[in-house]
C-alpha positions in Angstrom: -80.6 -40.3 10.7 -82.8 -37.2 10.9 -85.1 -36.0 13.7 -88.5 -34.5 14.2 -89.5 -32.8 17.4 -93.3 -32.4 18.0 -93.9 -29.0 19.4 -97.2 -27.7 18.1 -99.5 -28.5 21.1 -100.9 -25.9 23.4 -100.1 -27.7 26.6 -103.4 -27.0 28.3 -102.7 -29.6 31.0 -99.7 -27.6 32.1 -101.4 -24.3 32.5 -100.6 -21.8 33.9 -97.0 -22.5 32.9 -98.1 -22.4 29.2 -100.1 -19.2 29.3 -97.1 -17.4 28.0 -94.8 -20.3 27.0 -95.2 -23.2 24.6 -94.8 -26.5 26.4 -91.3 -27.3 25.0 -90.0 -24.0 26.5 -90.9 -24.9 30.1 -87.7 -24.5 32.0 -86.0 -27.3 34.0 -83.0 -25.9 35.9 -83.4 -22.7 33.9 -83.1 -24.5 30.5 -86.0 -25.2 28.2 -87.1 -28.9 28.0 -86.6 -28.9 24.2 -83.0 -27.8 24.6 -82.2 -31.0 26.5 -83.7 -32.9 23.5 -81.7 -31.0 20.9 -78.4 -31.5 23.0 -79.2 -35.2 23.2 -79.8 -35.6 19.5 -76.6 -33.8 18.6 -74.7 -36.0 21.1 -75.7 -39.0 18.9 -74.8 -37.2 15.7 -78.4 -36.3 14.7 -78.0 -32.7 13.6 -80.8 -32.2 11.0 -83.9 -31.5 13.1 -87.4 -30.3 11.9 -89.8 -28.9 14.5 -93.6 -28.5 13.9 -94.8 -25.4 15.7 -98.1 -23.6 16.3 -99.0 -22.1 19.6 -96.6 -19.2 20.6 -94.3 -20.5 17.8 -92.1 -17.4 17.8 -90.9 -18.2 21.4 -89.4 -21.5 20.1 -88.1 -20.0 16.9 -86.5 -17.0 18.5 -84.7 -19.1 21.1 -83.4 -21.9 18.9 -82.9 -19.9 15.6 -81.3 -21.9 12.9 -79.6 -24.2 15.5 -76.0 -23.1 15.0 -75.2 -22.6 18.6 -76.4 -26.0 19.4 -74.4 -27.7 16.7 -77.5 -28.5 14.6 -79.6 -27.4 11.7 -83.1 -26.6 12.9 -86.0 -26.0 10.6 -89.7 -25.1 11.4 -93.1 -25.9 10.0 -95.8 -23.5 11.2 -99.3 -24.9 11.6 -101.9 -22.2 11.5 -103.0 -19.0 9.6 -103.6 -15.3 9.9 -107.2 -14.5 10.5 -109.3 -11.6 9.2 -108.1 -9.4 12.0 -104.5 -10.1 11.0 -103.9 -12.1 14.1 -101.8 -15.3 13.9 -104.1 -18.2 14.8 -102.5 -21.5 15.7 -104.1 -24.6 14.3 -102.2 -27.8 14.8 -102.9 -30.6 12.3 -101.9 -33.6 14.4 -98.5 -35.1 14.9 -98.7 -37.3 11.7 -100.4 -34.5 9.8 -97.5 -32.2 10.7 -95.0 -34.7 9.4 -97.0 -35.1 6.1 -97.1 -31.4 5.6 -93.3 -31.2 6.0 -92.8 -34.1 3.6 -95.1 -32.8 0.9 -93.4 -29.4 1.1 -89.8 -30.4 0.7 -89.3 -34.1 1.1 -87.3 -33.8 4.4 -88.0 -37.4 5.5 -85.8 -39.2 3.0 -84.0 -41.4 5.5 -84.7 -43.0 8.9 -86.1 -40.4 11.3 -86.5 -40.4 15.0 -89.6 -38.6 16.2 -89.7 -37.2 19.8 -92.4 -35.3 21.7 -91.0 -31.9 22.8 -92.2 -32.1 26.4 -89.9 -34.8 27.9 -86.3 -35.2 28.9 -84.6 -38.5 27.9 -81.3 -40.2 27.9 -82.2 -42.9 25.4 -79.3 -44.7 23.7 -80.3 -43.7 20.2 -77.5 -45.7 18.5 -78.7 -48.9 20.2 -82.4 -48.2 19.4 -81.5 -47.6 15.7 -79.5 -50.8 15.6 -82.5 -52.8 16.9 -84.9 -51.0 14.5 -82.7 -52.1 11.5 -82.0 -55.6 12.8 -85.7 -56.3 12.9 -86.3 -54.8 9.5 -88.9 -52.5 11.0 -90.6 -49.7 9.1 -91.7 -48.2 12.4 -90.6 -48.7 16.0 -92.1 -47.4 19.2 -89.8 -47.0 22.1 -91.6 -48.3 25.3 -90.8 -48.3 29.0 -92.1 -50.6 31.6 -94.4 -48.9 34.2 -96.1 -50.3 37.3 -99.5 -51.8 36.6 -101.3 -49.4 38.9 -100.1 -46.5 36.6 -101.4 -48.0 33.4 -104.3 -45.6 33.4 -101.8 -42.7 32.9 -100.3 -43.9 29.7 -100.9 -45.4 26.3 -100.0 -49.1 26.6 -98.5 -51.1 23.8 -99.5 -54.8 23.3 -97.0 -57.0 21.5 -96.3 -60.7 20.6 -93.3 -62.6 21.8 -91.1 -61.1 19.0 -92.1 -57.5 19.9 -94.4 -57.0 16.9 -97.1 -54.6 17.9 -100.6 -56.1 18.0 -102.6 -53.3 19.4 -102.7 -50.2 21.7 -104.7 -49.4 24.8 -105.2 -45.8 25.7 -104.9 -45.3 29.5 -106.6 -48.6 30.5 -107.7 -49.4 34.0 -105.1 -51.5 35.8 -107.4 -54.5 35.7 -107.9 -54.1 31.9 -104.3 -53.5 31.0 -102.8 -56.2 28.6 -99.3 -54.8 28.9 -97.0 -53.1 31.3 -95.1 -51.2 28.6 -96.0 -47.6 27.9 -95.4 -45.7 24.7 -92.9 -42.9 25.5 -93.8 -40.8 22.5 -90.4 -41.7 20.8 -90.7 -43.3 17.4 -88.3 -44.4 14.7 -89.8 -44.3 11.2 -88.8 -45.1 7.7 -89.8 -42.8 4.8 -92.3 -45.4 3.5 -94.5 -44.8 6.5 -95.1 -41.2 5.4 -96.8 -42.4 2.3 -99.7 -43.9 4.4 -100.6 -40.5 5.9 -103.4 -38.7 4.1 -102.5 -35.2 3.0 -104.2 -32.0 4.3 -106.1 -33.5 7.2 -105.8 -33.7 11.0 -104.0 -37.0 11.6 -102.4 -38.3 14.8 -99.5 -40.7 15.1 -100.6 -42.7 18.1 -104.4 -42.8 17.6 -104.6 -43.0 13.8 -101.3 -43.8 12.0 -100.2 -46.6 14.3 -103.5 -48.5 14.2 -103.3 -48.2 10.4 -99.8 -49.8 10.4 -101.2 -52.7 12.5 -104.2 -53.1 10.1 -101.9 -53.2 7.1 -99.5 -55.6 8.7 -96.3 -53.7 8.0 -93.2 -54.5 10.0 -94.1 -52.5 13.2 -92.2 -53.3 16.4 -92.0 -52.1 20.0 -88.6 -51.8 21.7 -88.5 -52.4 25.5 -85.9 -49.9 26.7 -84.5 -49.0 30.1 -83.7 -45.3 30.2 -84.6 -42.1 32.0 -87.8 -40.7 30.6 -89.1 -37.6 32.4 -92.5 -36.7 31.0 -94.2 -33.4 32.0 -97.8 -34.3 31.6 -99.2 -31.7 34.0 -98.2 -29.2 36.7 -98.0 -31.9 39.3 -95.6 -33.7 37.1 -93.5 -30.6 36.7 -93.3 -30.1 40.5 -92.3 -33.7 41.0 -89.7 -33.5 38.2 -88.1 -30.4 39.7 -88.0 -32.1 43.1 -86.2 -35.1 41.6 -83.8 -33.0 39.5 -82.9 -30.6 42.4 -82.3 -33.6 44.6 -79.7 -34.9 42.1 -81.5 -38.2 41.4 -81.6 -37.5 37.6 -78.3 -38.3 35.9 -76.5 -35.8 33.6 -78.5 -32.8 34.9 -76.3 -30.5 37.0 -77.3 -27.4 39.0 -76.3 -24.1 37.4 -74.6 -21.2 39.2 -72.0 -21.3 42.0 -72.2 -23.5 45.1 -71.7 -21.3 48.1 -72.6 -23.9 50.8 -73.6 -27.5 51.1 -76.7 -27.9 48.9 -77.0 -24.2 48.1 -76.3 -22.7 44.6 -76.6 -19.1 43.5 -76.6 -17.1 40.3 -74.8 -13.9 39.8 -75.2 -10.9 42.0 -77.6 -12.3 44.6 -78.2 -10.6 47.9 -78.6 -12.8 51.0 -78.9 -11.4 54.5 -78.0 -14.3 56.7 -79.1 -12.8 60.0 -81.7 -15.2 61.3 -82.0 -16.8 57.8 -82.1 -20.6 57.4 -81.5 -22.2 54.0 -81.6 -26.0 53.8 -80.6 -27.4 50.5 -80.9 -28.4 47.8 -81.8 -24.8 46.8 -81.0 -22.7 43.8 -81.3 -18.9 44.1 -81.3 -17.1 40.8 -79.3 -14.1 39.8 -80.5 -10.7 41.1 -82.5 -12.3 43.9 -82.8 -10.7 47.3 -83.2 -12.9 50.4 -84.1 -10.8 53.5 -83.1 -11.5 57.1 -85.2 -14.0 59.0 -86.3 -15.9 55.9 -86.6 -19.7 55.8 -86.0 -21.7 52.6 -86.3 -25.5 52.6 -85.3 -27.6 49.5 -85.7 -28.9 47.1 -86.6 -25.4 46.0 -85.9 -23.3 42.9 -86.1 -19.5 43.1 -86.0 -17.8 39.7 -83.9 -14.8 38.9 -85.0 -11.3 40.0 -87.1 -12.7 42.9 -87.5 -11.3 46.4 -88.0 -13.3 49.6 -89.1 -10.9 52.3 -88.3 -11.0 56.0 -90.0 -13.8 57.9 -91.2 -15.5 54.7 -91.0 -19.3 54.4 -90.5 -21.1 51.1 -90.7 -24.9 51.4 -90.2 -27.4 48.5 -91.4 -25.0 45.9 -90.7 -23.7 42.4 -90.8 -19.9 42.0 -90.6 -18.6 38.4 -88.6 -15.4 37.8 -89.6 -12.1 39.5 -91.6 -13.6 42.3 -91.9 -11.7 45.6 -93.0 -13.7 48.6 -94.3 -11.2 51.1 -93.2 -10.8 54.7 -94.2 -13.5 57.3 -96.1 -15.6 54.8 -95.6 -19.3 53.9 -95.2 -20.9 50.5 -95.2 -24.7 50.8 -95.0 -27.2 47.9 -96.2 -24.7 45.3 -95.3 -23.8 41.8 -95.6 -20.0 41.3 -95.7 -18.6 37.8 -96.4 -14.9 37.5 -100.0 -14.3 38.6 -100.8 -17.9 39.4 -99.7 -20.6 41.9 -100.5 -24.3 41.7 -100.3 -26.6 44.8 -99.0 -30.1 44.8 -102.5 -31.5 44.1 -102.8 -29.3 41.0 -105.2 -26.7 42.4 -104.6 -23.4 40.7 -105.1 -20.0 42.4 -104.9 -16.5 40.9 -103.1 -13.8 42.8 -106.3 -11.9 43.2 -107.8 -14.8 45.1 -105.3 -14.5 48.0 -106.4 -11.7 50.3 -103.2 -12.1 52.3 -101.1 -11.3 49.3 -98.7 -14.2 49.7 -96.9 -13.4 46.5 -96.6 -10.6 44.0 -94.5 -9.6 41.0 -91.1 -8.5 42.3 -90.9 -5.8 39.6 -94.0 -4.0 40.9 -92.5 -1.5 43.3 -96.0 -0.4 44.4 -96.4 -3.8 46.1 -92.9 -3.8 47.6 -92.7 -3.7 51.4 -91.4 -0.4 52.7 -88.3 -0.7 54.9 -87.7 1.4 58.0 -85.2 3.7 56.3 -87.6 4.6 53.6 -90.3 5.4 56.1 -88.0 7.6 58.1 -86.8 9.4 55.0 -90.4 10.0 54.0 -91.1 11.5 57.5 -88.1 13.7 57.4 -89.1 15.1 54.0 -92.4 16.1 55.4 
């Protein structure tokens, strides 16, 4: 079995996290989402992995390389071009179009292939899914997961007959219109014959174009109803919720990095914590090189990225702070995701740092914005 990871999208619904990162590189517990996928594939003996890339493609390629340190062989297919100004311009050609490009180039898909979207964390039993795929004689299988009826409007729903053969799809139907409670997880098992149905050199999507074509042609096309962890990062609200669950320890096989120094508190290397008047209620992770000043309050689940600075009197509550975030003195950060110059609240409302007159947060590397301690002020006065 081979694998294809879909990683060419721009991730606009996850902005501002994707202003400088492609979506598969969004970190969960300090580790890119796509790394969890690669590790899971290798665990099941799937070591030949192609990745279609486009937006900020070099971030993925530079991190994963040829795949040796992950126990895999990883190849890339870039979708885009260099424009007249010699600037690399990403231009995705659709999930199915990306597969067709790879196939026409070198014939990679010469055996059963599992296709996975690069923006989710899964613990699917791939061996069992492959067994069911072959037992049914399927040319294509969609891995589905049951979701509550009231959430049907958030997913693409799969409609099947009693044998699991796919009859149709509903894209985010209203709960009263939903004909199924099983959502497509963006995980597919495909045989090489399916690639022949994809037209070359055109934008072509797996879900909205290839799969309806398979239904129309009556090929053996089945849904599998699976029970497994599927953590999808659709937007920043989802990202916040995922981190809350992961930090709380409710997601199996995901462990906190660093060293545990107290109940529910983990730290990276060389952190500086002044405990005088400071309260930290876990679960909390404090990244390496982070400074926590006296009188701070941190309430978990909270993730504080490396190189950050929580100033005296500041409160950080159930939040996710990316690296090099300074929370200024006597301010409060509650249920926020902070990523460089932007923060997003639990409802998904995004704010730029320039829109906060109270200067709640800043880049910790900017010494001009650093609070001046008493010793520095005295030293300056003595020098005068």
